[in-house]
N, CA, C and O atoms as a GROMACS GRO file, in nm:
protein
  356
    1UNK      N    1   1.582   5.215   3.306
    1UNK     CA    2   1.542   5.389   3.230
    1UNK      C    3   1.428   5.351   3.176
    1UNK      O    4   1.314   5.378   3.214
    2UNK      N    5   1.468   5.278   3.068
    2UNK     CA    6   1.337   5.301   2.926
    2UNK      C    7   1.205   5.243   2.984
    2UNK      O    8   1.098   5.304   2.980
    3UNK      N    9   1.223   5.104   3.044
    3UNK     CA   10   1.175   5.029   3.110
    3UNK      C   11   1.048   5.071   3.190
    3UNK      O   12   0.928   5.049   3.181
    4UNK      N   13   1.132   5.144   3.278
    4UNK     CA   14   1.055   5.242   3.414
    4UNK      C   15   0.977   5.326   3.330
    4UNK      O   16   0.862   5.281   3.332
    5UNK      N   17   0.984   5.430   3.255
    5UNK     CA   18   0.872   5.481   3.156
    5UNK      C   19   0.781   5.417   3.087
    5UNK      O   20   0.660   5.442   3.096
    6UNK      N   21   0.830   5.332   3.014
    6UNK     CA   22   0.748   5.228   2.997
    6UNK      C   23   0.617   5.155   3.094
    6UNK      O   24   0.495   5.142   3.096
    7UNK      N   25   0.687   5.136   3.136
    7UNK     CA   26   0.629   5.095   3.288
    7UNK      C   27   0.554   5.165   3.345
    7UNK      O   28   0.438   5.133   3.321
    8UNK      N   29   0.566   5.267   3.426
    8UNK     CA   30   0.452   5.416   3.452
    8UNK      C   31   0.408   5.524   3.380
    8UNK      O   32   0.364   5.632   3.418
    9UNK      N   33   0.439   5.452   3.206
    9UNK     CA   34   0.290   5.499   3.110
    9UNK      C   35   0.176   5.409   3.095
    9UNK      O   36   0.063   5.457   3.109
   10UNK      N   37   0.190   5.284   3.067
   10UNK     CA   38   0.134   5.209   3.107
   10UNK      C   39   0.066   5.186   3.256
   10UNK      O   40  -0.027   5.108   3.276
   11UNK      N   41   0.105   5.235   3.317
   11UNK     CA   42   0.054   5.217   3.432
   11UNK      C   43  -0.062   5.348   3.429
   11UNK      O   44  -0.176   5.336   3.475
   12UNK      N   45  -0.030   5.424   3.391
   12UNK     CA   46  -0.133   5.586   3.461
   12UNK      C   47  -0.223   5.572   3.288
   12UNK      O   48  -0.314   5.653   3.271
   13UNK      N   49  -0.198   5.492   3.195
   13UNK     CA   50  -0.291   5.511   3.113
   13UNK      C   51  -0.493   5.484   3.177
   13UNK      O   52  -0.614   5.491   3.158
   14UNK      N   53  -0.416   5.463   3.231
   14UNK     CA   54  -0.571   5.369   3.269
   14UNK      C   55  -0.671   5.520   3.304
   14UNK      O   56  -0.788   5.547   3.276
   15UNK      N   57  -0.580   5.587   3.367
   15UNK     CA   58  -0.632   5.707   3.486
   15UNK      C   59  -0.677   5.861   3.407
   15UNK      O   60  -0.746   5.960   3.431
   16UNK      N   61  -0.589   5.807   3.299
   16UNK     CA   62  -0.544   5.981   3.186
   16UNK      C   63  -0.682   6.043   3.144
   16UNK      O   64  -0.717   6.160   3.160
   17UNK      N   65  -0.776   5.903   3.068
   17UNK     CA   66  -0.866   5.954   3.033
   17UNK      C   67  -0.946   6.007   3.118
   17UNK      O   68  -1.039   6.063   3.060
   18UNK      N   69  -0.951   6.013   3.210
   18UNK     CA   70  -1.085   6.046   3.352
   18UNK      C   71  -0.996   6.184   3.408
   18UNK      O   72  -1.069   6.269   3.458
   19UNK      N   73  -0.868   6.214   3.405
   19UNK     CA   74  -0.816   6.269   3.466
   19UNK      C   75  -0.798   6.390   3.333
   19UNK      O   76  -0.761   6.499   3.376
   20UNK      N   77  -0.821   6.383   3.177
   20UNK     CA   78  -0.822   6.456   3.164
   20UNK      C   79  -0.982   6.515   3.077
   20UNK      O   80  -0.981   6.619   3.010
   21UNK      N   81  -1.091   6.440   3.091
   21UNK     CA   82  -1.228   6.512   3.086
   21UNK      C   83  -1.266   6.580   3.218
   21UNK      O   84  -1.358   6.662   3.221
   22UNK      N   85  -1.208   6.553   3.308
   22UNK     CA   86  -1.199   6.618   3.463
   22UNK      C   87  -1.142   6.835   3.386
   22UNK      O   88  -1.224   6.925   3.406
   23UNK      N   89  -1.066   6.853   3.344
   23UNK     CA   90  -0.939   6.923   3.284
   23UNK      C   91  -1.033   6.984   3.228
   23UNK      O   92  -1.091   7.084   3.269
   24UNK      N   93  -1.055   6.912   3.109
   24UNK     CA   94  -1.092   6.970   3.012
   24UNK      C   95  -1.237   7.080   3.026
   24UNK      O   96  -1.246   7.196   2.987
   25UNK      N   97  -1.356   6.980   3.109
   25UNK     CA   98  -1.464   7.020   3.135
   25UNK      C   99  -1.486   7.209   3.243
   25UNK      O  100  -1.545   7.317   3.230
   26UNK      N  101  -1.373   7.124   3.364
   26UNK     CA  102  -1.316   7.243   3.409
   26UNK      C  103  -1.266   7.399   3.367
   26UNK      O  104  -1.259   7.504   3.431
   27UNK      N  105  -1.247   7.374   3.276
   27UNK     CA  106  -1.149   7.521   3.283
   27UNK      C  107  -1.280   7.533   3.109
   27UNK      O  108  -1.282   7.637   3.042
   28UNK      N  109  -1.334   7.456   3.086
   28UNK     CA  110  -1.466   7.479   3.027
   28UNK      C  111  -1.625   7.567   3.104
   28UNK      O  112  -1.698   7.661   3.073
   29UNK      N  113  -1.619   7.503   3.173
   29UNK     CA  114  -1.706   7.589   3.292
   29UNK      C  115  -1.634   7.719   3.366
   29UNK      O  116  -1.701   7.822   3.371
   30UNK      N  117  -1.533   7.718   3.410
   30UNK     CA  118  -1.432   7.858   3.419
   30UNK      C  119  -1.448   7.945   3.360
   30UNK      O  120  -1.477   8.048   3.422
   31UNK      N  121  -1.435   7.952   3.180
   31UNK     CA  122  -1.388   8.010   3.081
   31UNK      C  123  -1.608   8.086   3.067
   31UNK      O  124  -1.692   8.173   3.042
   32UNK      N  125  -1.592   8.034   3.084
   32UNK     CA  126  -1.826   8.039   3.102
   32UNK      C  127  -1.829   8.117   3.232
   32UNK      O  128  -1.872   8.232   3.237
   33UNK      N  129  -1.782   8.050   3.338
   33UNK     CA  130  -1.807   8.172   3.426
   33UNK      C  131  -1.717   8.298   3.425
   33UNK      O  132  -1.772   8.405   3.396
   34UNK      N  133  -1.617   8.297   3.447
   34UNK     CA  134  -1.579   8.473   3.317
   34UNK      C  135  -1.658   8.492   3.202
   34UNK      O  136  -1.630   8.606   3.240
   35UNK      N  137  -1.711   8.496   3.126
   35UNK     CA  138  -1.742   8.517   3.042
   35UNK      C  139  -1.827   8.598   3.098
   35UNK      O  140  -1.825   8.719   3.072
   36UNK      N  141  -1.972   8.510   3.241
   36UNK     CA  142  -2.079   8.546   3.257
   36UNK      C  143  -2.071   8.689   3.323
   36UNK      O  144  -2.142   8.788   3.311
   37UNK      N  145  -1.930   8.656   3.418
   37UNK     CA  146  -1.881   8.775   3.541
   37UNK      C  147  -1.848   8.878   3.495
   37UNK      O  148  -1.840   8.976   3.568
   38UNK      N  149  -1.812   8.888   3.321
   38UNK     CA  150  -1.784   9.029   3.271
   38UNK      C  151  -1.867   9.069   3.220
   38UNK      O  152  -1.882   9.192   3.220
   39UNK      N  153  -1.968   8.977   3.147
   39UNK     CA  154  -2.099   9.050   3.098
   39UNK      C  155  -2.202   9.098   3.185
   39UNK      O  156  -2.265   9.198   3.152
   40UNK      N  157  -2.224   9.040   3.288
   40UNK     CA  158  -2.226   9.075   3.425
   40UNK      C  159  -2.172   9.283   3.461
   40UNK      O  160  -2.239   9.377   3.417
   41UNK      N  161  -2.052   9.298   3.539
   41UNK     CA  162  -2.008   9.411   3.529
   41UNK      C  163  -2.028   9.499   3.453
   41UNK      O  164  -2.070   9.608   3.492
   42UNK      N  165  -1.991   9.463   3.279
   42UNK     CA  166  -2.081   9.551   3.155
   42UNK      C  167  -2.180   9.616   3.192
   42UNK      O  168  -2.206   9.736   3.188
   43UNK      N  169  -2.250   9.504   3.242
   43UNK     CA  170  -2.413   9.570   3.178
   43UNK      C  171  -2.411   9.686   3.402
   43UNK      O  172  -2.462   9.791   3.442
   44UNK      N  173  -2.375   9.641   3.428
   44UNK     CA  174  -2.354   9.709   3.546
   44UNK      C  175  -2.379   9.829   3.553
   44UNK      O  176  -2.471   9.890   3.608
   45UNK      N  177  -2.227   9.885   3.449
   45UNK     CA  178  -2.149  10.007   3.447
   45UNK      C  179  -2.212  10.093   3.331
   45UNK      O  180  -2.211  10.216   3.335
   46UNK      N  181  -2.254  10.036   3.249
   46UNK     CA  182  -2.368  10.018   3.140
   46UNK      C  183  -2.526  10.052   3.214
   46UNK      O  184  -2.624  10.085   3.146
   47UNK      N  185  -2.528  10.040   3.342
   47UNK     CA  186  -2.701  10.121   3.369
   47UNK      C  187  -2.631  10.202   3.412
   47UNK      O  188  -2.648  10.311   3.357
   48UNK      N  189  -2.537  10.201   3.509
   48UNK     CA  190  -2.469  10.335   3.598
   48UNK      C  191  -2.428  10.438   3.511
   48UNK      O  192  -2.483  10.536   3.560
   49UNK      N  193  -2.385  10.464   3.443
   49UNK     CA  194  -2.300  10.505   3.298
   49UNK      C  195  -2.527  10.583   3.223
   49UNK      O  196  -2.591  10.682   3.188
   50UNK      N  197  -2.530  10.530   3.232
   50UNK     CA  198  -2.649  10.606   3.195
   50UNK      C  199  -2.818  10.680   3.308
   50UNK      O  200  -2.923  10.736   3.277
   51UNK      N  201  -2.780  10.653   3.383
   51UNK     CA  202  -2.801  10.792   3.481
   51UNK      C  203  -2.702  10.906   3.500
   51UNK      O  204  -2.730  11.016   3.548
   52UNK      N  205  -2.642  10.888   3.478
   52UNK     CA  206  -2.623  11.064   3.429
   52UNK      C  207  -2.642  11.165   3.336
   52UNK      O  208  -2.614  11.160   3.217
   53UNK      N  209  -2.698  11.274   3.410
   53UNK     CA  210  -2.831  11.317   3.377
   53UNK      C  211  -2.788  11.515   3.218
   53UNK      O  212  -2.855  11.609   3.174
   54UNK      N  213  -2.620  11.455   3.201
   54UNK     CA  214  -2.529  11.573   3.181
   54UNK      C  215  -2.631  11.605   2.989
   54UNK      O  216  -2.623  11.710   2.925
   55UNK      N  217  -2.698  11.500   2.954
   55UNK     CA  218  -2.707  11.534   2.809
   55UNK      C  219  -2.872  11.636   2.803
   55UNK      O  220  -2.941  11.694   2.719
   56UNK      N  221  -2.871  11.614   2.921
   56UNK     CA  222  -3.022  11.661   2.931
   56UNK      C  223  -3.004  11.778   2.987
   56UNK      O  224  -3.105  11.848   2.972
   57UNK      N  225  -2.911  11.836   3.052
   57UNK     CA  226  -2.888  11.975   3.151
   57UNK      C  227  -2.875  12.105   3.018
   57UNK      O  228  -2.820  12.092   2.908
   58UNK      N  229  -2.944  12.223   3.070
   58UNK     CA  230  -2.942  12.250   2.961
   58UNK      C  231  -2.789  12.388   3.024
   58UNK      O  232  -2.756  12.492   2.967
   59UNK      N  233  -2.747  12.343   3.120
   59UNK     CA  234  -2.579  12.404   3.132
   59UNK      C  235  -2.456  12.308   3.065
   59UNK      O  236  -2.334  12.326   3.065
   60UNK      N  237  -2.525  12.217   3.018
   60UNK     CA  238  -2.420  12.108   2.954
   60UNK      C  239  -2.395  12.161   2.798
   60UNK      O  240  -2.482  12.161   2.711
   61UNK      N  241  -2.261  12.205   2.780
   61UNK     CA  242  -2.255  12.260   2.592
   61UNK      C  243  -2.213  12.147   2.544
   61UNK      O  244  -2.281  12.189   2.450
   62UNK      N  245  -2.172  12.050   2.513
   62UNK     CA  246  -2.122  11.946   2.420
   62UNK      C  247  -2.006  11.981   2.384
   62UNK      O  248  -1.949  11.940   2.283
   63UNK      N  249  -1.964  12.056   2.462
   63UNK     CA  250  -1.799  12.095   2.390
   63UNK      C  251  -1.705  12.039   2.429
   63UNK      O  252  -1.699  12.044   2.552
   64UNK      N  253  -1.608  11.974   2.373
   64UNK     CA  254  -1.516  11.904   2.469
   64UNK      C  255  -1.426  11.959   2.517
   64UNK      O  256  -1.339  11.898   2.579
   65UNK      N  257  -1.428  12.090   2.500
   65UNK     CA  258  -1.282  12.201   2.606
   65UNK      C  259  -1.404  12.217   2.681
   65UNK      O  260  -1.362  12.218   2.797
   66UNK      N  261  -1.563  12.234   2.691
   66UNK     CA  262  -1.602  12.341   2.860
   66UNK      C  263  -1.767  12.287   2.816
   66UNK      O  264  -1.853  12.344   2.748
   67UNK      N  265  -1.770  12.087   2.921
   67UNK     CA  266  -1.848  12.001   2.883
   67UNK      C  267  -1.967  12.083   2.950
   67UNK      O  268  -2.079  12.062   2.903
   68UNK      N  269  -1.954  12.179   3.057
   68UNK     CA  270  -2.104  12.230   3.153
   68UNK      C  271  -2.012  12.355   3.222
   68UNK      O  272  -1.895  12.352   3.261
   69UNK      N  273  -2.093  12.445   3.223
   69UNK     CA  274  -2.028  12.601   3.191
   69UNK      C  275  -2.069  12.642   3.401
   69UNK      O  276  -2.044  12.750   3.454
   70UNK      N  277  -2.131  12.524   3.470
   70UNK     CA  278  -2.142  12.487   3.603
   70UNK      C  279  -2.049  12.451   3.762
   70UNK      O  280  -2.004  12.492   3.869
   71UNK      N  281  -2.076  12.310   3.642
   71UNK     CA  282  -1.961  12.212   3.681
   71UNK      C  283  -1.848  12.177   3.627
   71UNK      O  284  -1.791  12.101   3.705
   72UNK      N  285  -1.789  12.194   3.538
   72UNK     CA  286  -1.717  12.122   3.406
   72UNK      C  287  -1.634  12.028   3.493
   72UNK      O  288  -1.587  11.927   3.441
   73UNK      N  289  -1.613  12.052   3.615
   73UNK     CA  290  -1.438  11.879   3.668
   73UNK      C  291  -1.541  11.793   3.671
   73UNK      O  292  -1.490  11.684   3.644
   74UNK      N  293  -1.658  11.777   3.687
   74UNK     CA  294  -1.769  11.630   3.713
   74UNK      C  295  -1.903  11.594   3.639
   74UNK      O  296  -2.005  11.528   3.662
   75UNK      N  297  -1.846  11.682   3.525
   75UNK     CA  298  -1.960  11.685   3.361
   75UNK      C  299  -1.965  11.560   3.352
   75UNK      O  300  -1.924  11.509   3.456
   76UNK      N  301  -2.017  11.436   3.226
   76UNK     CA  302  -2.027  11.360   3.204
   76UNK      C  303  -1.927  11.278   3.289
   76UNK      O  304  -1.857  11.203   3.222
   77UNK      N  305  -1.900  11.276   3.451
   77UNK     CA  306  -1.868  11.125   3.513
   77UNK      C  307  -1.941  11.069   3.664
   77UNK      O  308  -1.967  11.151   3.752
   78UNK      N  309  -1.972  10.922   3.682
   78UNK     CA  310  -2.016  10.951   3.808
   78UNK      C  311  -2.066  11.039   3.895
   78UNK      O  312  -2.160  11.005   3.966
   79UNK      N  313  -2.017  11.152   3.902
   79UNK     CA  314  -1.995  11.259   4.010
   79UNK      C  315  -2.143  11.295   3.986
   79UNK      O  316  -2.210  11.286   4.090
   80UNK      N  317  -2.225  11.341   3.856
   80UNK     CA  318  -2.317  11.462   3.830
   80UNK      C  319  -2.416  11.331   3.824
   80UNK      O  320  -2.484  11.328   3.722
   81UNK      N  321  -2.441  11.201   3.935
   81UNK     CA  322  -2.551  11.190   3.915
   81UNK      C  323  -2.629  11.286   4.013
   81UNK      O  324  -2.679  11.385   3.960
   82UNK      N  325  -2.640  11.276   4.096
   82UNK     CA  326  -2.660  11.327   4.170
   82UNK      C  327  -2.636  11.573   4.142
   82UNK      O  328  -2.673  11.674   4.202
   83UNK      N  329  -2.574  11.546   4.047
   83UNK     CA  330  -2.561  11.706   4.076
   83UNK      C  331  -2.670  11.786   4.075
   83UNK      O  332  -2.774  11.782   4.009
   84UNK      N  333  -2.613  11.890   4.196
   84UNK     CA  334  -2.763  11.996   4.258
   84UNK      C  335  -2.810  12.129   4.171
   84UNK      O  336  -2.891  12.215   4.204
   85UNK      N  337  -2.746  12.120   4.068
   85UNK     CA  338  -2.783  12.244   3.978
   85UNK      C  339  -2.776  12.171   3.848
   85UNK      O  340  -2.737  12.227   3.745
   86UNK      N  341  -2.827  12.009   3.852
   86UNK     CA  342  -2.927  12.029   3.697
   86UNK      C  343  -3.060  12.053   3.703
   86UNK      O  344  -3.150  12.036   3.785
   87UNK      N  345  -3.042  12.120   3.539
   87UNK     CA  346  -3.169  12.196   3.502
   87UNK      C  347  -3.226  12.097   3.353
   87UNK      O  348  -3.141  12.086   3.264
   88UNK      N  349  -3.316  12.054   3.338
   88UNK     CA  350  -3.347  12.016   3.216
   88UNK      C  351  -3.351  12.118   3.103
   88UNK      O  352  -3.316  12.235   3.123
   89UNK      N  353  -3.397  12.071   2.974
   89UNK     CA  354  -3.389  12.203   2.902
   89UNK      C  355  -3.518  12.172   2.875
   89UNK      O  356  -3.587  12.248   2.807
   0.00000   0.00000   0.00000
């Protein structure tokens, strides 16, 4: 049994370096792709959130209990992007 393991280890040894090389670079590429995707999604979300016009509306109270006197349910959400009651200060 011990001779078989010894023989197997010496038989696999020439292939271990290329296999480890490929696995290491695959992991590095996957990490970079995940970071890129997360960054891209964060930028997309931030751009969408910056389109919310509530902070410039005259009905916005800046009070955490009642954010908007006209549409309190949609204030500071994505639904407020096309608010028909928006009036600039």
